[in-house]
NUBA-441654 format. One record per residue (C-alpha): chain; residue in three letters; x, y, z. Coordinates in pm, 1 decimal. Each point is the difference from the previous one (the first is absolute). Example, Ala and Ser with C-alpha at 12.3 -4.5 7.8 and 13.67 -1.06 7.14 Angstrom:
2
+-------+------+----------+----------+----------+
| kette | rest |     east |    north |       up |
+-------+------+----------+----------+----------+
|     A |  ALA |   1230.0 |   -450.0 |    780.0 |
|     A |  SER |    137.0 |    344.0 |    -66.0 |
+-------+------+----------+----------+----------+
END
This chain:
197
+-------+------+----------+----------+----------+
| kette | rest |     east |    north |       up |
+-------+------+----------+----------+----------+
|     A |  GLN |  10457.2 |  10729.5 |  17654.2 |
|     A |  VAL |     28.6 |    -11.8 |    378.7 |
|     A |  VAL |    -17.7 |   -381.3 |     -3.2 |
|     A |  ASN |    256.0 |    -19.8 |   -280.1 |
|     A |  TRP |    249.5 |    236.0 |    165.7 |
|     A |  THR |    -40.6 |   -180.7 |    332.5 |
|     A |  ASN |     97.4 |   -327.4 |   -165.3 |
|     A |  VAL |    292.7 |    162.6 |   -180.7 |
|     A |  ALA |    114.7 |    170.9 |    322.5 |
|     A |  TRP |     -3.5 |   -328.2 |    191.8 |
|     A |  GLN |    196.5 |   -185.4 |   -267.6 |
|     A |  ARG |    262.1 |    276.6 |    -20.7 |
|     A |  ILE |     40.8 |     17.4 |    378.5 |
|     A |  GLN |     70.1 |   -373.3 |      6.2 |
|     A |  THR |    281.5 |     44.4 |   -252.9 |
|     A |  ILE |    161.7 |    307.6 |    157.1 |
|     A |  ARG |    215.1 |   -224.5 |    220.1 |
|     A |  PRO |    123.6 |   -354.1 |    -72.4 |
|     A |  ASP |    -25.4 |   -116.8 |    360.3 |
|     A |  TRP |   -331.1 |    103.3 |    156.8 |
|     A |  GLY |    -58.1 |   -217.8 |    304.5 |
|     A |  TRP |   -361.5 |    -91.9 |    -79.6 |
|     A |  MET |    104.1 |   -129.8 |   -344.4 |
|     A |  ARG |    236.0 |   -259.1 |    147.2 |
|     A |  THR |   -139.3 |   -344.9 |     66.4 |
|     A |  GLU |    141.3 |   -333.0 |    114.1 |
|     A |  PHE |     -3.2 |   -318.8 |   -203.3 |
|     A |  THR |     71.8 |   -368.2 |     50.3 |
|     A |  GLY |     68.8 |   -229.0 |   -295.6 |
|     A |  SER |     79.6 |   -362.3 |    -75.3 |
|     A |  ILE |    331.2 |    -86.4 |   -167.9 |
|     A |  LEU |    -17.1 |   -343.1 |   -163.1 |
|     A |  THR |    331.3 |   -162.7 |    -90.7 |
|     A |  PRO |    172.0 |     52.2 |   -239.6 |
|     A |  ALA |   -178.6 |    321.7 |   -111.8 |
|     A |  GLN |    232.0 |    300.3 |     26.0 |
|     A |  ARG |   -184.5 |    299.9 |   -152.2 |
|     A |  PHE |   -329.0 |    142.3 |    122.1 |
|     A |  ASP |   -226.8 |    288.8 |    -91.5 |
|     A |  ASN |   -291.3 |    145.9 |    193.4 |
|     A |  THR |   -250.8 |   -240.2 |   -156.4 |
|     A |  ASP |    185.2 |   -298.3 |    147.4 |
|     A |  PHE |    -90.5 |    131.1 |    345.6 |
|     A |  SER |   -344.3 |    137.6 |    -97.7 |
|     A |  LEU |     92.3 |    354.6 |    102.5 |
|     A |  THR |   -269.0 |    265.5 |    -37.3 |
|     A |  ARG |     86.0 |    328.9 |   -175.3 |
|     A |  PHE |    370.3 |    -80.8 |     -3.5 |
|     A |  SER |    237.9 |    284.9 |    -86.1 |
|     A |  ARG |    346.7 |   -102.2 |    122.7 |
|     A |  TRP |    183.3 |   -214.8 |    253.3 |
|     A |  ILE |    112.7 |    177.1 |    318.0 |
|     A |  TYR |    346.6 |    -89.3 |    127.7 |
|     A |  ALA |    316.4 |    153.4 |    138.7 |
|     A |  PRO |    286.5 |    -37.4 |   -250.8 |
|     A |  TRP |    264.7 |      7.2 |    272.9 |
|     A |  GLY |     85.0 |   -196.9 |    313.3 |
|     A |  ASP |    -69.1 |   -358.6 |    101.0 |
|     A |  ASP |   -378.0 |     40.4 |     36.2 |
|     A |  SER |   -177.9 |    134.3 |   -307.4 |
|     A |  GLY |   -346.5 |    -30.6 |    152.3 |
|     A |  LEU |    -72.7 |   -316.5 |   -198.0 |
|     A |  SER |     25.3 |   -330.9 |    183.5 |
|     A |  LEU |    -41.7 |   -366.6 |    -78.1 |
|     A |  TYR |    -58.4 |   -325.0 |    187.5 |
|     A |  ARG |    -28.3 |   -363.4 |    -97.0 |
|     A |  THR |   -372.7 |    -63.0 |    -11.2 |
|     A |  SER |     20.5 |   -343.2 |    164.5 |
|     A |  LEU |    192.7 |    145.6 |    296.4 |
|     A |  GLY |   -212.2 |    310.8 |     57.6 |
|     A |  VAL |     91.0 |    350.3 |    117.1 |
|     A |  SER |    262.4 |   -126.8 |    245.3 |
|     A |  ASP |    216.5 |    -47.8 |   -310.7 |
|     A |  GLU |    -52.6 |    357.3 |   -126.4 |
|     A |  GLN |    309.6 |    190.6 |   -112.1 |
|     A |  PRO |     46.8 |    332.6 |   -181.5 |
|     A |  LEU |     93.5 |     19.5 |   -366.3 |
|     A |  ARG |    279.9 |    227.8 |   -115.7 |
|     A |  TYR |    -30.5 |    217.0 |   -310.0 |
|     A |  LEU |    246.0 |    -27.2 |   -287.9 |
|     A |  SER |      0.0 |    230.5 |   -302.7 |
|     A |  TRP |   -140.3 |   -163.5 |   -312.5 |
|     A |  GLU |    335.6 |     22.1 |   -182.0 |
|     A |  ASP |    183.9 |   -181.7 |    281.0 |
|     A |  PHE |   -286.9 |   -241.9 |     57.3 |
|     A |  ARG |    -18.8 |    -97.8 |   -367.3 |
|     A |  ARG |    371.6 |    -75.4 |    -14.1 |
|     A |  THR |    -15.0 |   -208.9 |    320.1 |
|     A |  TYR |   -331.6 |   -186.8 |    -14.3 |
|     A |  THR |   -116.9 |    -25.1 |   -360.9 |
|     A |  ARG |    306.7 |   -116.8 |   -192.2 |
|     A |  GLY |    103.7 |   -358.7 |    -50.0 |
|     A |  THR |   -118.0 |   -293.7 |    206.0 |
|     A |  GLN |   -154.7 |    104.0 |    331.4 |
|     A |  THR |    -29.4 |   -215.1 |    311.4 |
|     A |  LEU |   -333.4 |     15.9 |    180.6 |
|     A |  ALA |     40.7 |    132.2 |    355.7 |
|     A |  ARG |   -166.4 |    222.5 |    255.6 |
|     A |  PRO |    -39.5 |    351.1 |   -150.5 |
|     A |  GLY |    186.6 |    268.3 |    189.6 |
|     A |  ARG |      8.6 |    275.4 |   -261.1 |
|     A |  PHE |   -253.3 |    163.9 |   -227.4 |
|     A |  SER |    -14.5 |    259.7 |   -271.6 |
|     A |  VAL |   -253.2 |    166.4 |   -228.1 |
|     A |  ASP |     52.7 |    -65.4 |   -370.0 |
|     A |  SER |    -60.0 |    238.8 |   -289.0 |
|     A |  ALA |   -363.1 |   -118.4 |    -23.3 |
|     A |  GLY |    -64.2 |     81.0 |    366.3 |
|     A |  GLN |     -5.9 |   -364.9 |    106.3 |
|     A |  LEU |    127.3 |   -110.3 |    338.7 |
|     A |  VAL |    286.5 |   -247.2 |    -56.1 |
|     A |  LEU |    142.6 |   -228.4 |    269.7 |
|     A |  GLY |    351.3 |   -136.5 |     16.4 |
|     A |  PRO |     85.8 |   -275.5 |     13.2 |
|     A |  ALA |   -308.2 |   -167.8 |   -145.9 |
|     A |  PRO |   -187.6 |   -163.1 |    291.4 |
|     A |  ASP |     67.5 |   -358.9 |     99.8 |
|     A |  TYR |   -326.3 |    -33.8 |    197.6 |
|     A |  ASP |   -335.5 |    174.8 |     10.3 |
|     A |  TYR |     29.4 |    330.1 |    186.1 |
|     A |  THR |   -224.3 |    282.3 |    118.6 |
|     A |  ILE |    108.1 |    357.6 |    -69.3 |
|     A |  ARG |   -118.9 |    306.5 |    189.9 |
|     A |  GLY |     44.7 |    368.4 |    -66.7 |
|     A |  GLU |   -169.8 |    322.6 |   -104.9 |
|     A |  TYR |   -103.6 |    159.1 |   -326.6 |
|     A |  GLN |   -123.0 |    340.9 |   -109.6 |
|     A |  LYS |   -354.8 |     15.4 |   -133.5 |
|     A |  SER |    -98.4 |    188.0 |   -314.3 |
|     A |  PRO |   -228.4 |    303.6 |     41.3 |
|     A |  GLN |   -359.9 |    -52.4 |    103.9 |
|     A |  VAL |   -247.2 |    123.2 |   -263.1 |
|     A |  PHE |   -348.8 |    106.2 |    103.1 |
|     A |  SER |   -267.4 |   -181.8 |   -199.5 |
|     A |  ALA |   -309.8 |     40.5 |    218.3 |
|     A |  GLY |   -147.9 |    271.2 |    217.4 |
|     A |  SER |     47.3 |   -218.1 |    307.4 |
|     A |  ASP |    376.7 |    -42.2 |    -50.8 |
|     A |  VAL |    207.4 |    118.8 |    297.6 |
|     A |  PRO |    362.9 |    121.5 |    -29.3 |
|     A |  GLU |    247.2 |   -244.8 |    152.2 |
|     A |  CYS |    203.8 |    268.1 |    175.6 |
|     A |  PRO |    -92.1 |     75.0 |    363.6 |
|     A |  VAL |   -333.5 |    176.6 |     50.9 |
|     A |  GLU |    165.4 |    297.7 |    168.7 |
|     A |  ASN |    190.1 |     69.9 |   -323.2 |
|     A |  HIS |   -295.1 |     -7.2 |   -240.9 |
|     A |  TRP |     -7.0 |    380.7 |    -16.0 |
|     A |  VAL |    316.7 |     -3.8 |   -209.5 |
|     A |  ILE |   -208.6 |   -150.7 |   -281.3 |
|     A |  VAL |   -270.7 |    263.5 |     34.6 |
|     A |  TRP |    241.3 |    293.2 |    -14.0 |
|     A |  TYR |    200.3 |   -144.0 |   -289.2 |
|     A |  ALA |   -319.2 |    -67.0 |   -197.2 |
|     A |  LEU |    -95.0 |    365.5 |     52.0 |
|     A |  VAL |    344.9 |    109.4 |   -119.2 |
|     A |  LEU |    -42.5 |   -206.1 |   -317.3 |
|     A |  LEU |   -350.8 |    136.5 |    -46.9 |
|     A |  ALA |    129.9 |    355.7 |     41.5 |
|     A |  GLU |    272.5 |    -59.5 |   -257.5 |
|     A |  ASN |   -255.1 |   -138.2 |   -243.3 |
|     A |  ASP |   -251.2 |    280.6 |     53.8 |
|     A |  GLU |    265.2 |    273.0 |     29.5 |
|     A |  ALA |   -125.3 |     93.6 |    346.2 |
|     A |  VAL |    301.1 |    216.9 |     75.0 |
|     A |  GLN |   -147.9 |    152.7 |    315.0 |
|     A |  GLN |    -74.8 |   -329.4 |    174.4 |
|     A |  ASP |    307.0 |   -190.6 |   -116.3 |
|     A |  PRO |    256.3 |    147.2 |    247.3 |
|     A |  LEU |   -222.2 |    -67.9 |    303.0 |
|     A |  TRP |    -75.7 |   -356.5 |   -105.4 |
|     A |  ARG |    366.2 |    -64.0 |    -85.8 |
|     A |  VAL |    113.5 |    112.1 |    348.2 |
|     A |  SER |   -255.8 |   -231.3 |    162.1 |
|     A |  TYR |    105.3 |   -287.9 |   -225.8 |
|     A |  LYS |    370.2 |     42.4 |     81.5 |
|     A |  ALA |    -74.9 |     11.6 |    372.9 |
|     A |  GLU |   -199.9 |   -324.3 |    -19.0 |
|     A |  LEU |    264.6 |   -163.2 |   -218.4 |
|     A |  SER |    263.9 |     83.1 |    262.6 |
|     A |  LYS |   -214.3 |   -167.5 |    266.0 |
|     A |  LEU |    -33.6 |   -308.1 |   -219.0 |
|     A |  GLU |    375.3 |    -16.8 |    -61.9 |
|     A |  ARG |     78.2 |     30.0 |    370.5 |
|     A |  ALA |   -242.4 |   -280.7 |     81.9 |
|     A |  GLN |     79.1 |   -238.2 |   -285.0 |
|     A |  MET |    365.4 |     38.9 |    -97.5 |
|     A |  PRO |    267.5 |   -234.0 |    143.1 |
|     A |  ARG |    159.7 |    146.2 |    310.2 |
|     A |  LEU |    363.2 |    107.7 |     -7.4 |
|     A |  ILE |    223.0 |   -203.3 |    229.5 |
|     A |  ASP |    318.9 |    131.7 |    153.7 |
|     A |  ALA |    294.4 |   -204.6 |   -122.0 |
|     A |  ASP |    352.7 |    -37.1 |    130.7 |
|     A |  PRO |    250.0 |    251.6 |   -138.9 |
|     A |  ILE |    174.6 |   -105.8 |   -322.2 |
|     A |  ALA |    339.4 |    111.9 |    128.7 |
+-------+------+----------+----------+----------+
END
């Protein structure tokens, strides 16, 4: 039971927030003309969950360069909503050109617009799916100093299952304290912005 609840606790902790820092990872992929749509298997991404990008501004976090020219040619890609992208880049006859926009279609595929005129290399980040323990030697991917959050949450789950009403409040307080530490260490930092008005 302890092993089972530890595994359950770790999986639930990983899904509490959609943007844990340790679950983000970089990728580099090849774009071969004239292919326009790509899923995680095209780039051989491990435990893919979703693409990470900023849906506003000129730099989404995804970038692209012509492979033959190298990184000196690298430029950011700009996000466009799927509805607007579909109307602009998937209807009628399209002219191959350097992609400057991208979107994510209803199947979760990364779609470039316009369709590429040359072979390109794309770079960005994606969110990994939760790690599942399968062996006794497996180590949680979160920082070592935050491993106690798993221990305390596993005890909370064990207490709920065994109706250990006396221990539950103490373990829950310890779990929440460790979870707060994890959030402070792993959540994106807030940045002061210019006033709107």
